[in-house]
C-alpha atoms as one frame of an Amber mdcrd trajectory, in Angstrom:
protein
 -18.791  17.284  35.255 -19.788  13.721  34.392 -19.711  14.587  30.698 -16.325
  16.237  31.137 -15.051  13.155  32.947 -16.178  10.938  30.086 -14.420  13.181
  27.564 -11.227  13.206  29.589 -11.355   9.440  29.942 -11.444   9.148  26.148
  -8.311  11.256  25.726  -5.723   8.560  26.219  -2.347   7.968  24.688  -1.774
   5.603  21.792  -2.270   1.916  22.390  -1.023   0.886  25.830   1.517  -1.500
  24.328   3.170   1.400  22.541   2.935   3.975  25.297   3.256   1.872  28.420
  -0.389   2.283  29.398   0.167   5.862  30.575  -2.314   8.665  30.115  -1.429
  12.339  29.748  -2.083  14.618  32.704  -4.762  16.668  30.995  -5.621  18.674
  34.104  -2.595  20.882  33.478  -4.235  22.067  30.253  -7.650  22.848  31.772
  -8.601  26.319  32.893 -11.873  27.326  34.538 -13.353  30.547  33.220 -16.913
  31.797  33.672 -18.066  28.499  35.119 -16.748  26.592  32.081 -13.669  24.487
  31.537 -11.439  25.525  28.626  -8.821  23.204  27.151  -5.789  25.251  26.158
  -3.627  23.159  23.838   0.093  23.986  23.993   1.773  25.299  20.828   2.970
  22.701  18.313   0.639  20.109  19.801  -2.111  18.284  17.969  -4.865  15.894
  18.972  -5.184  12.881  16.676  -8.237  10.600  16.611  -7.576   6.874  16.654
  -9.414   3.641  17.358  -8.486   1.678  20.464  -7.848  -1.895  19.202  -9.013
  -3.371  22.493 -12.339  -1.624  23.065 -13.021  -0.266  19.583 -13.660   3.160
  21.150 -12.791   6.322  19.279 -10.122   8.122  21.303  -7.746  11.053  21.032
  -3.997  11.257  21.533  -1.782  14.279  21.953   1.440  14.544  19.957   4.244
  17.058  19.829   4.871  18.279  16.282   7.589  20.819  17.063  10.930  20.518
  15.278  13.686  23.124  15.261  15.121  24.678  12.102  18.454  22.941  12.777
  16.769  19.534  12.993  14.656  20.239   9.896  17.826  20.900   7.915  19.460
  17.786   9.364  16.604  15.587   8.137  16.535  17.357   4.768  20.271  16.944
   4.158  20.244  13.283   5.160  17.321  12.473   2.861  18.802  14.431  -0.041
  22.293  12.946   0.340  21.030   9.371   0.824  19.083   9.557  -2.422  22.066
  11.058  -4.239  24.337   8.227  -3.081  22.036   5.228  -2.970  19.269   5.626
  -5.594  19.554   2.805  -8.138  19.938   5.215 -11.080  22.985   7.510 -10.669
  21.287  10.030 -12.985  18.180   9.960 -10.778  16.025   9.504 -13.879  17.511
  12.683 -15.400  16.506  14.826 -12.425  18.469  18.017 -11.613  19.021  16.924
  -8.030  21.317  19.840  -7.152  18.692  22.242  -8.458  16.014  20.439  -6.461
  18.105  20.899  -3.331  18.338  24.658  -3.801  14.653  24.957  -4.675  13.426
  23.033  -1.628  15.813  24.312   1.028  13.757  27.504   1.642  10.587  25.392
   1.866  12.233  23.202   4.481  13.009  26.237   6.613   9.404  27.441   6.468
   7.836  24.016   7.197   5.777  24.601  10.311   6.107  21.241  12.058   7.081
  17.589  11.645   4.087  16.693   9.488   4.572  19.736   7.242   8.236  18.795
   6.869   7.290  15.239   5.853   4.956  16.646   3.198   7.660  18.908   1.760
  10.210  16.080   1.761   7.740  13.730   0.086   7.028  16.364  -2.547  10.753
  16.823  -3.116  11.579  13.159  -3.616   8.682  12.780  -6.065  10.470  15.216
  -8.376  12.142  11.938  -9.309   9.345  10.374 -11.315   9.453   6.765 -10.179
   7.851   4.337  -7.754   8.828   3.056  -4.301   9.836   6.488  -2.963   8.287
   7.682   0.292   9.058   9.731   3.394   7.231   9.064   6.659   7.454  10.512
  10.128   6.499   8.656  13.293   5.156  10.970  15.982   5.844  10.641  19.702
   3.409  11.357  22.528   4.234  14.339  24.747   5.596  12.205  27.545   9.304
  11.543  27.933   8.763   8.180  29.664   6.400   7.106  26.926   8.975   8.237
  24.379  11.585   5.927  25.880   9.176   3.002  25.832   8.248   3.666  22.210
  11.907   3.940  21.238  12.543   0.528  22.786   9.633  -0.940  20.831  10.281
   1.071  17.676  10.612  -1.786  15.217   7.742  -3.902  16.542   5.200  -1.130
  17.126   5.623   1.434  14.356   3.429  -0.389  11.846   0.710  -1.284  14.356
  -1.534   1.570  13.300  -2.715   2.616   9.855  -3.378   6.235   8.960  -5.752
   7.418   6.270  -9.262   8.246   5.154 -10.330   4.619   5.483 -11.267   3.579
   1.950  -9.492   2.808  -1.295 -10.529   3.656  -4.818 -11.003   2.021  -8.191
 -11.330   3.737 -11.547 -14.462   2.359 -13.222 -16.173   3.835 -16.292 -14.133
   7.051 -16.007 -15.180   7.755 -12.432 -13.724   7.079  -9.015 -15.535   4.423
  -7.019 -15.059   3.209  -3.449 -13.312  -0.145  -3.894 -13.336  -1.231  -0.251
 -13.716   0.302   3.204 -11.274  -0.384   6.039 -12.961  -1.775   9.176 -12.690
   0.587  12.121 -12.001   3.684  10.016 -14.076   6.863  10.202 -15.473   6.080
   6.744 -16.627   2.697   8.032 -18.228   4.244  11.114 -20.120   6.749   8.960
 -21.537   4.151   6.613 -19.490   4.645   3.445 -19.988   1.539   1.286 -18.188
  -0.294  -1.492 -19.483   0.846  -4.868 -20.290   4.444  -3.912 -19.186   6.982
  -6.533 -16.893   9.771  -5.335 -17.927  13.079  -6.918 -16.472  15.958  -4.939
 -14.142  16.650  -2.067 -13.759  20.113  -0.573 -16.190  21.380  -3.262 -13.889
  20.279  -6.081 -14.125  17.369  -8.494 -12.353  14.484  -6.848  -8.862  13.573
  -8.083  -6.566  11.434  -5.893  -3.481  13.058  -7.447  -4.422  16.577  -6.352
  -5.666  15.379  -2.968  -2.390  13.433  -2.442  -3.881  10.763  -0.225  -0.438
   9.535   0.792   0.346  12.856   2.505  -2.857  13.083   4.561  -2.253  13.232
   8.293  -4.557  12.062  11.093  -6.951  14.782  12.127  -7.505  16.115   8.589
 -11.225  16.238   7.772 -12.552  16.036   4.225 -16.122  16.821   3.137 -16.860
  14.171   0.488 -19.824  14.117  -1.859 -20.800  10.559  -2.894 -23.492   8.941
  -5.009 -24.723   5.883  -3.116 -25.924   2.527  -4.460 -29.454   3.887  -4.982
 -28.221   6.917  -6.909 -28.790   9.330  -4.040 -26.267  12.060  -3.162 -24.540
  11.566   0.188 -22.439  14.214   1.901 -20.079  12.720   4.469 -17.321  14.427
   6.429 -14.567  11.805   6.670 -11.749  12.273   9.160  -8.340  10.791   8.558
  -7.425   8.882  11.679  -5.183   6.286  13.222  -6.814   2.885  13.444  -5.305
  -0.532  14.129  -4.106  -2.644  11.279  -6.467  -5.586  10.841  -5.163  -9.021
  11.732  -2.761 -10.047   9.013  -4.773 -11.930   6.393  -3.431 -15.186   5.021
  -1.100 -14.881   2.061  -3.785 -16.412  -0.132  -6.603 -18.867  -0.439  -8.164
 -21.498  -2.698 -11.496 -21.580  -4.543 -12.938 -24.535  -6.433 -14.605 -23.316
  -9.604 -16.956 -24.855 -12.126 -15.664 -27.804 -14.106 -13.203 -28.686 -11.351
 -10.972 -25.716 -12.141  -9.028 -24.289  -9.206  -8.352 -20.641  -8.335  -5.419
 -19.812  -6.047  -5.605 -16.287  -4.656  -2.221 -14.718  -3.844  -2.411 -11.393
  -1.980   1.281 -10.916  -1.305   4.593 -12.682  -1.871   5.533 -12.414   1.786
   8.192 -14.421   3.595   7.580 -18.179   3.885   4.354 -18.101   1.830   6.155
 -20.005  -0.962   5.879 -23.217   1.084   2.104 -22.856   1.290   1.872 -21.917
  -2.376   3.913 -24.846  -3.695   2.027 -27.338  -1.501  -1.273 -25.898  -2.711
  -0.331 -26.180  -6.376   0.826 -29.765  -5.854  -2.340 -30.613  -3.932  -4.357
 -29.759  -7.052  -1.969 -31.292  -9.572  -4.883 -33.141 -11.226  -6.989 -29.993
 -11.742  -8.012 -29.601 -15.412  -7.084 -25.927 -15.273  -5.881 -23.322 -12.822
  -6.377 -19.580 -12.262  -3.884 -17.544 -10.228  -5.523 -14.401  -8.881  -2.919
 -11.641  -8.412  -5.374  -8.728  -8.438  -4.469  -6.260  -5.727  -1.309  -8.232
  -4.950   1.123  -5.846  -3.281   4.295  -7.664  -4.312   6.849  -8.838  -1.798
  10.240 -10.500  -1.744  11.995 -11.439  -4.961  13.306 -14.825  -3.699   9.714
 -15.754  -2.828   8.524 -14.736  -6.308  11.127 -16.931  -8.035  10.328 -19.904
  -5.795   6.602 -19.511  -6.507   7.338 -19.734 -10.246   9.001 -23.145  -9.826
   5.905 -25.431  -9.676   4.884 -24.373 -13.202   8.168 -25.242 -14.960   9.990
 -28.543 -15.300  13.444 -26.999 -15.724  15.285 -23.862 -14.692  13.689 -20.707
 -16.081  15.201 -17.233 -16.475  13.238 -14.812 -14.280  14.969 -11.553 -15.216
  17.795  -9.367 -13.942  18.278  -6.922 -11.065  20.424  -3.883 -11.937  22.003
  -1.777  -9.186  24.545   1.057  -9.261  26.692  -0.581  -6.575  26.890  -4.217
  -7.593  27.061  -6.438 -10.637  23.805  -7.401 -12.387  22.072 -10.249 -10.574
  20.558 -12.912 -12.802  17.322 -14.347 -11.411  16.473 -17.993 -12.015  13.556
 -20.179 -10.969  14.767 -23.747 -10.560  11.697 -25.661 -11.739  10.293 -28.866
 -10.274  10.888 -31.511 -12.891   8.171 -34.127 -13.181   6.234 -32.599 -10.270
   5.520 -29.382 -12.200   1.876 -28.583 -12.917   1.261 -29.017 -16.652  -2.359
 -27.937 -16.991  -3.566 -24.724 -18.656  -3.138 -21.550 -16.632  -4.612 -18.062
 -16.486  -3.370 -15.215 -14.296  -5.593 -12.333 -13.192  -4.000  -8.892 -12.767
  -5.319  -5.361 -12.435  -4.157  -1.784 -11.887  -3.458  -2.638  -8.228  -1.101
  -5.529  -9.021   2.345  -4.161  -8.276   6.008  -5.047  -7.999   6.516  -8.795
  -7.432   3.057  -9.571  -8.831   4.023  -7.836 -12.072   7.302  -9.743 -12.236
   5.522 -13.066 -11.705   2.992 -12.307 -14.464   5.690 -11.063 -16.862   7.816
 -14.208 -16.466   4.823 -16.470 -17.052   3.765 -14.388 -20.053   7.202 -14.276
 -21.700   7.551 -18.037 -21.349   4.094 -18.658 -22.783   3.139 -20.504 -19.637
  -0.065 -18.596 -18.815  -2.647 -16.302 -20.325  -2.752 -12.932 -18.544  -6.274
 -11.592 -18.014  -7.606  -8.324 -16.601  -6.205  -4.822 -16.759  -2.794  -3.222
 -17.207  -0.709  -3.571 -14.045   0.627  -0.609 -12.069   4.154  -0.398 -13.492
   5.755  -0.057 -10.042   8.649  -2.490 -10.252  11.709  -1.287  -8.355  13.434
  -3.054  -5.502  13.473  -0.890  -2.389  14.565  -0.713   1.235  13.313   1.426
   4.130  16.033   3.458   5.860  15.834   5.299   9.169  16.499   9.032   9.015
  17.031  11.474  11.909  14.158  12.573  14.162  11.991   9.473  13.589  11.679
   9.945   9.830  12.038   7.045   7.413  12.891   6.960   3.710  11.725   4.240
   1.360  14.366   4.116  -1.370  14.656   2.122  -4.632  18.060   0.449  -4.885
  17.678  -1.700  -8.006  15.805  -1.857 -11.298  14.215  -5.022 -12.660  14.322
  -6.161 -16.302  12.688  -9.258 -17.720  14.686 -12.013 -19.425  13.783 -10.396
 -22.759  15.078  -7.042 -21.536  11.750  -5.323 -20.898  11.651  -2.609 -18.233
   8.406  -2.905 -16.275   8.836   0.272 -14.197   6.431   2.830 -15.628   5.228
   0.307 -18.218   3.610  -2.558 -16.348   2.288  -5.796 -17.818  -0.274  -5.710
 -20.592  -2.829  -8.546 -20.382  -3.309 -11.003 -23.239  -7.042 -10.563 -22.686
  -8.112  -7.139 -21.407 -11.347  -6.894 -19.436 -13.048  -3.578 -18.672 -14.773
  -3.173 -15.316 -18.391  -1.998 -15.311 -19.988  -0.196 -12.398 -23.046  -2.435
 -12.454 -20.939  -5.590 -12.451 -18.676  -4.306  -9.685 -21.635  -3.470  -7.473
 -23.191  -6.890  -8.101 -19.838  -8.564  -7.324 -19.849 -10.038 -10.842 -16.313
 -11.208 -11.630 -15.853 -10.517 -15.347 -12.100 -11.215 -15.101 -12.713 -14.704
 -13.753 -15.334 -15.484 -16.390 -12.925 -14.469 -19.152 -10.126 -16.548 -17.623
 -12.334 -19.641 -17.367 -13.465 -19.172 -20.970  -9.819 -19.077 -22.101  -8.932
 -22.222 -20.157 -11.952 -24.019 -21.561 -10.927 -22.925 -25.075  -7.388 -24.221
 -24.499  -8.725 -27.576 -23.344 -11.038 -27.749 -26.339  -8.159 -26.965 -28.702
  -9.796 -23.742 -29.861  -7.138 -21.536 -28.236  -3.389 -22.133 -28.465  -2.229
 -24.222 -25.536   0.605 -23.028 -23.345   3.797 -24.720 -24.565   5.110 -25.892
 -21.142
């Protein structure tokens, strides 16, 4: 009974802030048979593992996945119609949207629960081959009082937890490698490390496209086969789970490099970070050269991107155009900073995980000859989007405008090609050797020595 009590104590609701601190009455689901207790889970109910952000304990929560056929169709029609009316391209990138509706309607009716419906909807919207499209569903605990509390805190709480397998991936030397491991995830708890090679999952060669990582739900378990840092095979069963988002990291940071060069790391063009960025650039106005590290930068807000361009130009600079189906083209301009602009040589680091606003920033600097772009081809995910609430706690991320550079280039699906491409090596990645940075510093040194053409601004 003590062991049973410990297990029951671990089965709590989601974080107390989101569910009012209430725990489900699990006794109603316990039956005693043959001297043993049996937990009989109600239909359309699932237990999800998650990490308690306070104690760090692995816990379980119970969620109701049931959704009626009428409500499934309601969500489907709203998503379909919203895309038809609001997607930035009225032709939906030459997609037969009416045909898609007829093809997916039967699948909607056979979707077993809320998570299955989200998967079908996500598959449907990706018939439009473009970025910044996503359907999510937020699940409610099986407690009406808790549901009311969550509804009241909907906006502030819905992004508190992250769901996934707990590690991201990088393509290095034609193989998938663990790029980083999320603290608190099941992968972290089971010892998966950065630099491990991913060989198989579910007895098949690993391919993120076929696995569809974005559609994984908490509770899914995947048997991975890795090669560890010593070349030994490792078989690890990794469970997708809910775990708390880490404390929001700073928007960036500063590193002093050899020769007095300065590296400014920018992780995201989030709100208000432009003030920090401009002050940082001005604080190192006497630096003989500067590197802006946009690798893994997840983009952000376009007004922030244009303001962050300003400290590198004396006068106003064209930053491209936003094209929408419902408004006139919007010309983007960075105002410049006159005599306070940084005039030293610049290099910008990008990679396959630099997306959206990071790609725009790099493209503007490249087209104006203001910086050398170093690294690998960017993601080519450059559409402006909004997140809209759909019925039954679903959300739709929807692109509403297309971006074009001042020279008319479309970056969506194309990305930014570096001036100096650098290939990652597995050995260098595992040793934390930064080949991108070394190449960038070599270019800046060549510019200062007059060996390489200096940026004209």
